[in-house]
N, C-alpha and C positions, 0 to 999 in steps of 0.2 A: 266322709269324702273319700271316693276312690280314684287313685291315679294311675297312668300307665306308661311305661317306657319300654321302647323296642330298641335295641342295639344292632347294627348291620354293619358287617364287611364284605369282603368278596366272597368268601368261602364259608363263613359262619363255623371255623374250628379253632381260629386263633385268637383275634382281636376281640371280638363280638360277645364270645364267651366268658373271656376274662372281664369284659367291661360288664357283663350283666352279672357275674358272681361279686365283682366290687360293689357293684350299686346295691345287691340284695345284702350284703353284709353291712354295709352303711345304714340300710333301712332298718336291718335288725338291730342294728346298735342303737339306733333311735328309738325301738320298740314300734316302727309302724310297718313293717314288711307286710303283714296281713291287709294292710289298706291298699297296697300296689299289686297290679299285675305286671310283670318285669320277664321279658323274653329276649332272644336274640335271633337273627335271621342273616340271610346271605343275599347278595344281589346276583350272584351266578347259581347255577345247577352244578357245577363241579363236585362239591362234596356232599349232597343231600344224603341225609341217612349215617353221616361219619360222626364218631364221638370227637371230642376237642383234641387238638394235636397233642402227641404225649408229651412234647416240651412245656406246651401250656398247660398239661395237667400238671407237671413236676412243679413248675412255677406256683400255681394256685394251692397246691398240697402244702407247699413251701409256707405260704400265707395264710393257710388254714381257711381257703374260701370255697375249695374244690367242690365240697358238699352241695353248693349251690346248684351246680351244674352237673354233678355227676351222672344224671341219666340224659343230659342233653344230647340230642341227635339234631345235625345240620339240616337247616330247610330254608328255603328261598320264600324271601317278603313274596305278601299275595296284596293284591289290590284292598282286600277288606282289611288289611292291617293298617291302612292308612286312615280307617274310620274307627278303629278300634283301639289305637293307641293314641295319648296325648302329644307323646314325644317320640320321633324316630330320630336317632343318633347315628351319623357317619363316622367314618374313621378318617378319610382322607378325601381329597376333591374328586377322585374318580368314584368312590362311592355316593357322594352328593350328587354329582352329575347323574349317576345311575338312579339313584332315588328320585330325583326330580323326573327323570326320563319315564320312570316306571309307575310313576304317580298315576291315580286316576286323573281323566281329563276334567272332570266334574271337580269343584270343590271336595275338600275333605277336612277333616278336624286334627290330624296331626301336624304338630310343628317339626320341620326338618332342621335337625341342627348338628353342626359339626363339633363332636365330643370334645376333641382338644382345644376349641376357641374358649372352653373354661377352665384350661390349665393355666395356673398363675407363672408357669415356667415357660416363656413365650419363644425358647430357642428353636422349638420344632415349628413354628409358625401356625401352630394349630393341628398339625397332621401326627395320626398316630401309625408309623409305618408298619407295613406288613412283616411280622418276623418270620413268616414261613420260609423264605429263603436264606435265612440268616444261618450262622455256622455254629451259634452257640447258646447257651441257656440266657445270657445278658440281653440279649435280643428280646425276649420273653419278659424280662425283669423291666426293661424300659417301658414295653407296653403296659406292663402291670403300673408300675408307678404312674405313667401318665393316665392311664385310666381312672386309678384313685384319686388322684389329685383333681381330675376333672370332673368326676361324679360327685366328689366331696364339696367342691366349688359350686356345680350346679345344684345340689340341693342345699347348699346354705345362700345361694342366690333367689332361690326361691322359697326360702324360710321353713324347708321341711325338717 
């Protein structure tokens, strides 16, 4: 069985690469990474071609998951993605609204899901805030922890 997941944020350099790396790490630990297609993308065109944010890289290196996205370059979501992925995860309400507006007008395969809705820590209301404008590494650590809990709980809920 093959499954697929796409993680989406505004620029595809902070939250979505962290979520992608967390998800891949959890799949690897379960021995099923080879059965999945996992990627990340942006709703905007702002950062196309860029590597993950250096602060995000530092955070992912600290948690030994950066190798999953070390060759990542930001890209914008395409209409084709909606049929090629089973799950498309947004990080906040703006991402979700953009994903719905950008979706093909016809039916498509992907389920659009708010990643943070799977977080058992409900203090953020399911929103994974953009750490880009933050002032320190702690903002990226918060994103990492939210993504890790959310991805773990999603996989548990789906019995993967």
